[in-house]
Every structure is written in C-alpha cells, then in structure tokens.
N, C-alpha and C positions, 0 to 999 in steps of 0.2 A: 264171270269170266270162266270160261271152258277149259278143261285140263291141258289141253295143247297150248293155249296162250299162257297158262299158268307155269308150264315147264320151261317154255322160251323167255318168260319174263316180259311178255308183251301185255300192255296196257290197254283195255278197251273201255275203262272208265275214264272220267274227266281227268285231264292233265293235273298231275301233281308236282309240288315244288320239290319233292324229295327225289334222290337218286334213285334210278331204277337199276339195282346192281346186276340182276341176271341179263338185262339188256346190255349193260355196260361189258359184262363178261363175254357175251357172244360177239359184241362189235370188235372187242380187242381180240379174241380167237380169230375171227374172220381176216383182220388186218395181219395178224402174226402169220397165219397160214399163207396168205398170199404174198406177204415179204420174204418169207423163207422159199416159196415157189420163185419168186422173181429172182433171188439171189442165186439160187441152184442153177436158173436158166440162163443167167447173164454174165457171170463172173469170168467166163472163158475169154472173152474178147477185150478185156480191159486194156492189156498190153497193145493189142492192135488199135485200140481208140485213141491211145496216147500218142501214137506214131501218126495217125493220119491228119490231113490238112483240115484246120477249122478255122472259120472267120474270126477276127479280132473281137466281135461281140459275145463270142462263146463264153459260157460261164466256166471257171475253173471248177475242178473236181469238188472242192469243198462247197461250192455253191450248188452244185447238183445234190451233194448229200443233204443240204438243208431244203431244197425243193422236194425231194423225195420224202423226207421226214414230214414236211408240211401236208403233202398229198396223202400220205398214210393217216395223218391226224384228221384231215378232212373227211376221208373216207370211213374213218372210226366215228366221227361225228354224225355223218350221214346215217350210217349203220344203227347208231344208237338211237337218232331219232325216228327212223323207221321202225325199230323195234319198241319205242317207247311212248310215242304220241299216239293219240287215239285216231285209228284209221280203220277202215273195213278191211276185213282180211285179204280180199281179193286187191285193194290197193297196195296193202303192205307186201304182197307177193309180188307184184309188178314192180315196185320201188327196190326190193332187195334182190330180185333177179336182174334187173338193171344195173344195180351196183355191183353185183358179183360178175356179170359180163364184162364191166368197164374195168374192174380189178383184173380178170383174168386175160383180157386184150392187152392190158398194161404189162403184165408179165411175159405174154407171147410176144409182144413188141420187144421187149428187152432181149428174148432170145433170137428173134428175126434179125435184129441189129446186131447185137454184141456176138453172139455165139456162131452166127453164120459169117461174121465181119462182112456185111453187106450194106454199104450205104443206100443203095436202091430199095433194099427190104425196109430200111429205116424210115424213109420218106413215104414209101407205100403204105407201110404199116401205120403211120401216123394218119394218114389220109382215111384209110379203113377204121382207124379208132375214133374218128369223129362220129361214126354212125352211132355205136353204143353210147357214146358220151353224150350226145344230142338227145338219144332216147331217154337217158337218166335225167337229163336237165328237164325234158319236157314232162316226165312222170313226176318228178319233185314239184314242179310248178303246179301240178293239179293236186299233189296229195299232201306236201310240206312245204309251203311256200318259204319258210325260214332257212330249211337246207337248201332250196333251190337258190336263194339269194346267195348263201355261202359258196355254192358250186360255180356261180357265175366267173369269179376272177380265174379260177382254174381253166374252165372252158376258153376264156379270152387268152390265157398263157399258151395253151395248146395251140389255138388258132394264130395268134400274132407272134408267137416266139418259137415254139417247137417245130411247127411245120416250116416256116421259112429257114430257120437253123438248119434242120436237116436236108432240106433241098439244096441249101447252099453248100453243106458237106458233100452230099451226093455230086454236085457240079464240080466241086473242087478236086474230087477223087476218082476222076476218070468217067464221068457220066458221058 
C-alpha cells in the first residue's frame, strides 16, 4: 500500500471484515461538510416554502428531515465503500468525484430553490441534478455493484417523486 492510500485509509488489498476507521472518518467528514453547506445555502427560504402551494401528496417537513438524513447516510455509505473496497485508484477517483459532484449539486439545488425562492429553479435544478446522479449510478455499477444497488432507490425517488412534485409546485405557484 502506498503512503497516499495509507493516509487516506484506502484499502488496496483484499477486502477485510474489519472496519476501516480512516475511510469511515473521511466519509463522515465529507457528509458533514456537505450538510453544513446545504444548511447554510438553504435555510433562508423556509418561511417562503411553508407559504407556497403544494399538492396533497407532498411530504410534511418531518418527512423531509427523515429523507435528508437517509440521503446523507446513503452518501456516507457510498463514500465509505469507495474508500475501503479494493479498486484501482482511477476508478476510486471517478467514483469519489462523481459522489462529490452529486452532493454539491444537491446543496446548490437547495440554494436555487429555497434561497432564491424560485419554483422554476427548483424543477430545472432537479432535472439538471439527474446528469451527475446518473453518472454516479453508472460509475458505481462498474466499480462497486453493492453501492450501486443501494443508490437505485434514491435515483428512483428523484425521478418518480422529486421531479413530479417540484413540477407540480412550480405549476401551482404561477408557472
């Protein structure tokens, strides 16, 4: 194992049943930084959001808190897997960069929708979000099938719930 992989806790040897604590630490740090970024970018528009029209099938705020927590757990799991399963370094970089871009797009979507108070930016941002999300799904399919299988329900959620929901919100609020 080279020194760079050792510092990052990256395993290049056969999979071990033991916990890779450095990889876990990096995965948690990535999720924490992105969660703080998302909160800083999106808390401004929460009052606006409470007042706009939403369809009856919209989740209440408590439901969204659970969804966001599950998304960050999923992102942490994927980051941990990418840092700890045996992969070629180029594959690891592609997977981690894809995950980082997905997480950054998620934070930017929060800003585009909440901070700008724009229902149009909300729906267009989700459509744009599909590109990095599908790139991540594809890269995981090639590099870590287990992580790819865990991501499928989230991709389905975005396609079958988030995009239709924010399209309807846009239409209900002056499209």
